[in-house]
C-alpha positions in Angstrom: -17.1 -5.5 -3.6 -20.0 -8.0 -2.1 -17.5 -10.5 -0.7 -17.5 -9.3 3.3 -19.3 -11.8 4.9 -17.3 -14.3 2.9 -14.2 -12.8 3.8 -15.2 -11.9 7.6 -15.5 -15.6 8.0 -12.5 -16.4 6.4 -10.9 -13.7 9.3 -12.3 -15.4 12.2 -11.2 -18.8 11.0 -7.7 -17.3 9.8 -6.9 -16.0 13.3 -8.4 -19.1 15.2 -5.5 -21.0 13.3 -2.8 -18.5 12.9 -2.9 -17.7 16.8 0.5 -17.3 17.2 1.7 -15.2 14.2 1.7 -11.7 13.6 -0.9 -12.3 10.7 -3.9 -12.7 13.5 -3.1 -9.7 14.7 -5.3 -7.5 12.6 -7.9 -10.2 11.9 -8.9 -9.8 15.5 -10.0 -6.1 14.8 -11.4 -7.0 11.5 -14.7 -5.1 10.6 -17.1 -5.7 8.0 -17.8 -2.6 5.9 -19.1 0.7 7.1 -22.4 1.4 4.7 -20.5 -1.0 2.6 -17.8 1.8 1.6 -14.8 0.9 -0.4 -11.4 2.2 1.3 -8.7 1.2 -0.6 -4.9 1.9 -1.3 -2.8 1.3 -3.8 0.4 -0.3 -3.2 2.8 0.2 -6.0 5.8 -2.2 -6.9 7.4 -0.5 -9.6 10.8 1.3 -8.4 9.7 -0.7 -5.3 8.1 2.9 -4.6 6.0 1.1 -1.5 7.0 -2.1 -1.5 9.5 -4.1 -1.1 12.3 -2.5 0.4 14.5 -5.9 -0.3 15.7 -7.8 -2.6 16.5 -11.5 -2.2 15.3 -11.8 1.2 11.8 -13.8 1.3 11.3 -13.3 5.0 12.3 -9.9 5.3 9.5 -9.2 2.3 7.2 -11.1 4.1 7.7 -9.2 7.2 7.6 -6.4 5.5 4.3 -6.7 3.7 2.8 -7.7 7.2 3.8 -4.9 8.5 2.3 -2.6 5.6 -0.8 -4.5 6.3 -1.6 -3.9 9.7 -0.8 -0.5 9.2 -3.4 0.0 6.5 -6.0 -1.8 8.8 -5.1 0.5 11.7 -6.0 3.5 9.6 -9.7 2.0 8.7 -8.9 0.7 4.9 -10.2 -3.0 4.2 -8.5 -3.2 0.7 -5.0 -3.3 -1.0 -4.6 -3.0 -4.7 -1.1 -4.8 -4.9 1.1 -3.8 -8.1 1.6 -7.6 -9.3 2.9 -7.1 -13.0 4.5 -3.8 -12.9 6.3 -4.3 -16.1 5.4 -7.5 -18.3 6.6 -9.6 -15.2 5.3 -11.3 -12.2 4.6 -11.6 -8.5 3.5 -14.6 -8.8 4.2 -18.2 -10.6 3.4 -17.5 -14.1 4.0 -19.8 -17.5 3.3 -16.4 -19.5 5.4 -13.7 -17.4 9.1 -14.0 -15.9 9.5 -13.3 -12.0 9.8 -9.3 -11.5 13.4 -7.9 -11.1 11.8 -5.9 -8.3 11.8 -9.1 -5.9 15.2 -9.9 -6.6 17.1 -7.5 -8.6 17.3 -9.6 -11.6 14.1 -10.4 -13.8 13.6 -14.1 -14.1 14.9 -15.2 -10.9 12.8 -17.1 -8.8 12.5 -15.2 -5.3 12.1 -18.4 -3.4 8.4 -18.5 -2.4 5.2 -17.3 -4.2 4.7 -13.3 -2.9 1.3 -13.1 -4.2 0.0 -16.4 -2.6 1.3 -14.9 0.6 0.1 -11.6 0.1 -3.3 -13.0 -0.3 -3.4 -15.4 2.7 -2.3 -12.6 4.7 -4.7 -10.1 3.2 -7.9 -12.5 3.4 -7.0 -13.5 7.3 -7.8 -9.9 8.1 -11.1 -9.8 6.3 -9.3 -7.5 3.8 -9.7 -7.6 0.2 -7.0 -8.3 -2.4 -6.9 -6.6 -5.8 -4.4 -7.7 -8.3 -3.1 -4.5 -10.0 -1.7 -4.6 -13.6 0.1 -2.7 -16.0 -1.2 -4.1 -19.0 1.4 -2.8 -21.8 4.3 -1.5 -20.1 7.9 -3.4 -20.9 9.9 -0.8 -19.2 10.0 2.5 -17.9 13.2 3.3 -19.4 15.6 1.6 -22.1 15.0 -0.1 -25.3 17.5 -2.9 -25.3 15.7 -6.3 -25.5 19.1 -8.0 -24.1 18.5 -6.4 -21.0 15.0 -8.6 -20.7 15.2 -11.8 -19.2 15.2 -15.0 -22.4 11.5 -15.9 -20.7 10.1 -12.4 -21.1 7.7 -12.5 -23.7 8.9 -9.2 -25.0 12.1 -10.9 -26.3 10.8 -13.5 -27.5 8.2 -11.7 -29.9 10.1 -8.2 -30.6 7.4 -7.6 -33.7 4.7 -7.0 -30.7 6.4 -4.2 -28.9 6.3 -0.7 -29.6 9.1 2.1 -28.5 8.4 5.7 -27.6 10.6 7.9 -24.9 13.3 5.4 -24.7 10.9 2.9 -23.3 8.9 -0.5 -24.6 5.6 -0.7 -24.6 3.6 -3.8 -26.0 1.3 -2.7 -29.0 -2.3 -2.6 -28.2 -2.7 -2.7 -32.3 -1.6 -6.7 -32.1 -4.2 -9.2 -32.0 -1.3 -11.4 -30.3 -0.9 -8.7 -27.5 -4.5 -8.9 -26.6 -4.6 -12.6 -26.4 -1.5 -12.6 -24.2 -3.1 -10.1 -21.9 -5.9 -11.7 -21.8 -4.4 -15.0 -20.9 -2.3 -13.5 -18.5 -4.8 -12.0 -16.3 -6.9 -15.6 -17.2 -3.6 -17.4 -15.4 -4.2 -15.2 -12.4 -7.9 -15.4 -11.9 -7.4 -19.4 -12.4 -4.8 -19.9 -10.0 -5.2 -17.4 -6.9 -8.2 -16.6 -4.9 -7.9 -12.8 -5.9 -11.1 -10.7 -5.4 -10.4 -8.2 -8.4 -8.4 -7.7 -11.3 -7.3 -3.6 -11.6 -6.0 -1.8 -14.4 -4.2 1.6 -14.0 -4.5 4.3 -16.3 -1.8 3.2 -18.8 -2.8 2.2 -22.1 -0.8 3.9 -25.2 1.8 6.0 -24.1 1.1 8.9 -23.0 0.4 11.5 -26.2 1.9 8.8 -28.3 2.2 10.4 -31.5 -0.4 10.1 -34.6 0.9 9.3 -38.4 1.2 12.1 -40.0 -1.8 14.2 -41.2 -4.2 12.5 -38.5 -6.0 14.3 -36.2 -7.3 13.0 -32.8 -10.3 12.2 -33.7 -9.3 10.6 -37.1 -9.2 7.3 -38.4 -5.9 6.6 -36.7 -6.5 7.5 -33.1 -10.5 6.3 -33.0 -8.9 2.8 -34.3 -6.6 3.0 -31.2 -9.0 3.3 -28.9 -11.0 0.3 -30.7 -7.7 -2.0 -29.8 -7.8 -0.8 -26.2 -11.6 -1.4 -26.4 -11.2 -4.6 -27.6 -8.7 -5.9 -24.7 -11.0 -4.5 -21.9 -14.0 -6.3 -23.4 -12.1 -9.4 -23.8 -10.3 -9.3 -20.1 -14.0 -8.7 -19.0 -15.6 -11.4 -20.5 -12.6 -14.0 -19.9 -12.7 -13.2 -16.3 -16.4 -13.6 -15.9 -15.7 -17.0 -17.7 -13.8 -18.7 -15.0 -14.8 -17.1 -12.1 -18.1 -14.3 -11.8 -17.3 -13.3 -8.2 -14.0 -11.8 -9.2 -14.6 -8.2 -10.5 -12.8 -6.1 -13.1 -11.8 -2.0 -12.3 -9.9 0.5 -14.1 -8.5 3.0 -12.5 -8.6 5.7 -15.8 -7.5 9.6 -15.5 -9.6 11.8 -13.9 -10.8 13.6 -16.9 -12.5 11.9 -20.0 -12.8 14.7 -22.2 -13.5 18.1 -21.1 -16.4 20.0 -22.1 -14.6 22.3 -24.7 -13.8 18.8 -26.7 -17.3 17.3 -26.3 -20.4 18.4 -24.7 -20.7 15.4 -23.1 -17.5 16.2 -21.1 -16.9 17.9 -17.9 -16.0 21.6 -17.0 -12.5 21.0 -17.0 -9.4 22.1 -18.8 -7.1 19.2 -18.0 -5.3 16.0 -19.8 -8.0 14.1 -21.5 -7.7 10.2 -21.2 -10.1 9.7 -24.6 -6.8 11.6 -26.3 -3.9 11.5 -24.2 -3.7 7.5 -23.9 -6.4 6.4 -26.0 -8.8 5.2 -22.9 -12.5 5.6 -23.5 -13.7 5.4 -20.0 -17.2 6.5 -20.7 -17.6 3.3 -23.1 -16.2 1.0 -20.6 -18.6 1.9 -18.2 -21.7 2.5 -20.6 -21.1 -1.2 -21.9 -20.8 -2.9 -18.5 -17.4 -4.2 -19.2 -16.0 -2.8 -15.6 -17.4 -3.6 -12.3 -15.7 -0.5 -11.0 -14.3 2.8 -11.9 -12.0 4.7 -10.3 -11.1 7.9 -11.6 -8.0 9.5 -10.7 -9.3 13.1 -9.1 -6.1 14.0 -8.1 -6.8 17.6 -7.8 -7.9 19.9 -4.9 -11.2 21.7 -4.6 -11.3 25.2 -6.2 -8.2 23.9 -8.7 -8.7 26.1 -11.7 -8.2 23.4 -14.3 -9.8 20.6 -13.0 -12.5 21.2 -9.8 -12.4 18.0 -7.4 -16.2 18.7 -6.8 -17.0 19.1 -10.6 -15.5 16.0 -11.5 -16.9 13.9 -8.5 -20.3 15.4 -10.1 -19.5 14.4 -13.8 -18.5 10.5 -12.7 -21.5 10.2 -10.1 -23.7 11.1 -13.3 -21.9 9.0 -15.8 -22.6 5.5 -13.6 -26.2 6.4 -12.6 -28.1 3.7 -14.0 -25.5 1.0 -14.5 -24.2 -1.8 -12.6 -20.9 0.0 -12.3 -19.6 0.8 -8.9 -17.7 4.3 -8.6 -14.8 4.7 -5.9 -13.0 8.1 -6.2 -9.1 8.2 -6.8 -7.7 10.0 -4.3 -4.0 11.8 -5.0 -2.5 12.2 -1.4 0.5 12.3 -3.1 -0.1 15.9 -3.5 0.2 18.1 -0.4 -3.0 20.3 -1.8 -4.9 17.2 -1.7 -3.4 15.6 1.4 -4.1 18.7 3.4 -8.0 18.6 2.6 -8.6 14.8 2.4 -11.6 14.9 4.7 -13.3 17.7 2.8 -13.0 15.9 -0.1 -14.5 12.5 1.8 -17.3 14.6 2.9 -17.9 15.9 -0.8 -18.0 12.3 -1.6 -20.9 11.7 0.7 -23.4 14.1 -1.1 -23.2 11.9 -4.3 -25.2 8.8 -4.0 -22.9 6.9 -6.4 -19.7 7.5 -4.7 -18.9 4.3 -2.8 -15.6 4.8 -1.6 -11.8 5.7 -2.3 -8.7 4.7 -3.4 -5.8 6.2 -1.9 -2.4 7.1 -4.1 -0.5 6.2 -2.2 0.6 3.8 0.5 3.8 5.9 1.4 2.2 9.0 1.5 -0.4 7.4 4.0 2.5 5.7 6.3 4.2 9.2 6.1 1.4 11.0 7.6 1.1 13.6 4.5 0.0 17.0 6.0 -1.5 14.9 8.5 -3.9 12.8 5.9 -3.8 9.5 7.7 -4.6 10.7 10.8 -7.5 12.5 9.2 -8.5 9.6 7.8 -8.1 7.4 10.7 -10.4 9.7 12.7 -12.7 10.1 9.7 -13.3 6.2 9.5 -13.1 5.8 13.3 -16.4 8.2 13.6 -17.9 5.9 10.5 -17.5 2.8 12.5 -18.4 4.1 15.9 -21.9 1.8 15.7 -20.4 -1.0 13.3 -19.4 -4.0 16.0 -15.6 -5.7 15.6 -15.1 -9.3 15.7 -13.4 -10.7 18.2 -11.1 -13.6 19.4 -9.2 -13.6 22.5 -5.7 -13.7 22.3 -3.5 -17.0 23.3 -2.2 -14.8 26.0 -2.2 -11.2 26.7 1.0 -9.9 27.2 2.0 -8.0 30.6 3.8 -5.2 31.9 5.9 -5.7 35.0 6.2 -2.3 36.6 3.8 -0.4 38.7 3.6 3.0 40.7 4.3 6.5 39.0 8.1 7.4 39.0 10.4 10.5 38.6 11.8 10.6 35.6 15.0 12.7 34.8 15.7 13.9 31.4 18.9 14.0 29.9 20.9 13.1 26.7 23.3 10.5 25.8 25.6 9.6 23.1 25.4 5.9 22.2 28.1 4.5 20.2 26.2 2.2 17.5 28.8 0.0 15.7 31.4 2.8 16.7 29.1 5.5 15.2 27.5 8.3 17.6 23.9 8.8 17.6 22.3 11.3 20.1 18.9 10.2 21.9 16.9 11.7 24.6 17.2 9.9 27.7 15.2 9.7 30.7 16.4 7.6 34.3 14.0 6.1 36.2 15.3 4.1 39.6 18.8 4.4 38.2 17.8 2.8 34.6 18.0 4.6 31.4 15.1 4.5 29.4 14.8 5.0 25.5 12.0 5.7 23.2 11.6 2.6 21.1 11.4 4.4 17.8 14.6 6.1 18.4 16.5 2.8 18.9 14.8 1.6 15.6 15.4 4.7 13.6 19.2 4.5 14.8 19.5 0.9 13.6 17.5 1.3 10.5 20.6 0.5 8.4 22.0 -2.7 10.1 21.1 -6.1 10.5 19.2 -5.3 13.6 16.5 -3.2 12.2 13.2 -3.2 13.6 9.8 -1.1 12.9 7.2 -0.3 15.3 3.6 0.2 14.5 0.7 1.3 17.1 -2.5 -0.9 17.0 -5.1 2.0 18.3 -7.8 -1.4 18.4 -5.4 -3.2 20.6 -3.7 -0.6 22.2 -0.7 -2.2 21.3 2.7 -1.4 19.8 4.1 -4.4 17.3 7.6 -4.6 17.1 8.7 -6.4 13.6 12.2 -7.5 13.2 14.0 -7.5 9.9 12.6 -4.3 8.2 13.5 -0.8 8.2 12.0 1.5 10.5 9.4 4.0 8.8 9.7 7.7 9.5 6.2 9.0 10.5 7.2 12.4 9.8 6.4 13.6 13.5 9.9 13.2 15.0 11.6 15.7 16.4 15.1 16.6 16.7 17.2 15.3 19.6 16.8 17.9 22.9 17.1 17.4 26.4 13.6 17.6 28.2 12.6 18.1 31.6 12.6 16.1 34.6 8.9 14.6 35.0 6.8 12.2 36.2 6.8 8.9 34.2 3.5 6.8 34.4 3.6 3.0 33.9 2.7 1.9 30.5 -0.8 0.1 29.9 0.3 -0.5 26.4 0.6 -4.1 25.3 4.0 -5.3 23.5 4.5 -7.8 20.8 7.6 -8.9 18.9 6.9 -10.5 15.7 3.4 -11.4 16.5 4.5 -12.8 19.8 2.9 -10.9 23.2 6.1 -9.8 25.2 6.7 -8.8 28.9 8.8 -5.7 29.8 9.1 -2.5 31.9 7.9 0.3 30.2 6.6 3.9 31.0 4.7 6.7 28.9 6.1 10.0 29.4 4.7 12.9 27.7 2.7 10.5 25.7 5.2 8.4 24.2 6.4 4.7 25.6 10.0 4.5 27.0 12.1 0.8 27.9 15.1 -0.1 28.9 17.9 -0.4 26.6 18.7 -3.8 27.7 15.4 -4.7 27.1 15.0 -4.0 24.1 18.4 -5.5 23.1 16.9 -8.7 24.7 13.8 -8.6 22.5 15.9 -7.9 19.2 18.7 -9.6 19.7 21.7 -6.9 19.7 24.6 -6.4 21.8 24.9 -3.9 24.5 28.2 -2.7 26.2 29.3 0.0 28.6 32.4 1.9 28.7 33.0 3.2 32.0 36.0 5.1 31.8 34.2 7.3 29.2 30.4 6.7 30.9 29.2 5.6 27.2 26.7 2.8 26.3 27.4 1.4 23.2 25.2 -1.0 20.7 26.8 -3.6 18.9 24.4 -5.1 16.1 27.5 -7.5 15.3 26.5 -10.0 18.2 24.0 -11.1 19.6 22.2 -9.8 23.4 24.2 -11.3 26.7 22.6 -11.0 29.8 
């Protein structure tokens, strides 16, 4: 993580070059790291868990990634760790791995663009780092039918490289050909793409893969498995550095190497041990200097009986002492018990001098603000950054607001007909016009061709409306209700649509921004109808806006 001056310069240059694009948005607010701390989020693509939500639509995938990138940066993050090889397939142009089925629904089908090239460019525009996350051995999450794989899949071409377990296929770590293939896969990415790091997760041998009969977990067969994994780690490390010494290699192992009951050098815990469960000897990788950084997945809360959070932070802090390996903590915010105390855990991290930041799993939990974790982290990082100057590049033009003066807002509820389906919404009438909450319309159109999302960027005091991607539920939505008449204040929030500044009448009511439905329709290009006989407003997503 020593490339931030380079990335900061790139952010400024990128902003100048792409002033009119949404990509320039976060570059304006890009900041160098406070105290050189890592603030990363894992973006999982297997099962499309975090990204992408659409297939066979390059523009929608691009827009969605930009949206998620901007949301991550708005929370104070500075690094994305994107799963670009989820199942022996690729989010990039490769001679060794087929195109990922996640992109198109069909493994080996060209998505029509290079997703990783696009993602790296957008990430670097913002002064952020891009870590290419690979699962080294996994071929399928379920299924052992080789014919279901694309013809150019290495597993299909070399069935002797495979081991199967629990109805899934894996590359056999013991095969020398597999070690070379994975090393070559890494080299291909480092040679052809401007990645900041190669990142492996905690999947090595299949979890609890059985040993031969009569063999124990410290026996020759188990030790050979660990050596095979070690061979790969060393090979990958050396290959990366031979190509580009500035590209880092990081691994996020299971949070427990060994329990102290198994080895006095282990931690005072009672959980699953990476050394035995997946044959991953993370202690060896650190001590041999084969990794530039280590991210133990300490996915437990403080006080956990089997694996107390601080006990493990201290153990890993002591492990990297005296080495050149950076330590970042994997924070399991997908668990309510962790998400609800995330700031407490960050404060614990601050107590240990070798902890240089955090990785959060995963993006969807942040964007859904699970247990308020995103809100808490945003405030936590904002406080850390209070004395850090931001890079500022002026907008090509400032979006304007056309309304002035406070108004009386009359509360009501409206039954909108959206493509013939009734949807109830809160509405306020101001000067005989109906005003709706922007995100209520976004939520209602999620399943239509006119779908869009909204992102609030605090640094810009701006709402960014992004078309072509579904609305992201943020967890704070309330049931439809009729409020009380109140005073509406002209909104000072800027408005952008797909990166372009717009002008629209808007009011703030109870801390929410409300727009005229016809203004939203014009911006997103959907039809609006009015049935005089029933006094019903309609939205027609099959047509465009007509004045």
